[in-house]
N, C-alpha and C positions, 0 to 999 in steps of 0.2 A: 566744377564746370570748366570744359576748356575753352581757350581762347578764340579757336573757330568759331563754336556754337556762340560765343560772346557777340563776335563779329558779323556773324550771320543773322542774328536777332536784329541787330543794330541797323544792318542793309536792309531787311525785311520790313522794319516798323515804317518807314515811308512809304513804303510799295502798298501795304496792306492798310494803313491809316488805322481809323479807330477800333476797326474788326473786319472781318469777313462772313459775309452773308452766306447762309446757304449749307453750313455744316461743319465739320471740323476736321483740319487736316494736319497730317504730321511727317515733317521732313526728318527720315534718319541719314544723318551723316555717317558714315562707315567708320568705325574708329574713334568717334568724337562725341558723339550723343545725339538728341533729338530736339527738334523745335516744334511745338505747338503753334497753329494758327487757327483762331476761332472767332467768334463775334465779339469777343474780348478783346482782340488784338493779335500779338504776336509774344512768346514767351519761351524760354527753355523749358522743357518737359518731355515726359515720356509716358501720356495716357492715352487711352482707347481713342481711337478716330474713326471717321467715315472713310478716309483715305488715308494711306501711307504712301510716302513716294521716299525711295531709298537710292542715293548716290554716294559716291565717294566725295571727299572735300572738293578736288580739284573741279569736279563737275559741276558741284552746287557752286562753286563760286563763279566760273563759267556764266552759270545761268543768272547769276544775281548781277555780274557786272555786264550782261547782255551781248556775251560772246557767242554763247549757246542757246538757239532755241530750246524751250522745254521739251516740245513734240520731237524735234530731230533728237534730243539726248535719248528720250524715249524709244523711238525708232532705230535707234542706233546700239540699244542695250544698255546704255550708259547711266539710263533713269529707271527703275522699276516701279511699278505702281500696283498697288493691291488695294482692293476696293472700290469705291464709287469713281469709274472712269468720266462721268461727266462732271465731278466736282473737281478731280484732278484738271480736267481742261479748263474749267472756270479759274481756277488758281492759276495755271500757267498763262493766262491771259493777262491776271495781273503781273506776273513778274516779267511779263515781255514789256 
């Protein structure tokens, strides 16, 4: 597992808390791996998900640090979303 994934999981845990209701989301960080977010919390993994969000490590880091709004990242093409758009929007509000 990469250091980028480890640090992303650590950064997401306080934002997500004990779990994320409403479905399963996967963040794919290009060239690094994937992170799963579901009702059990946040963990490294690459499983089936209701929505998959894909971005480069720099974009993902900027979203986590609050320097880039997830919606802006999507609209500018820096973040791609495949699957349940409603769930992606719900997750975006958790990350903001």
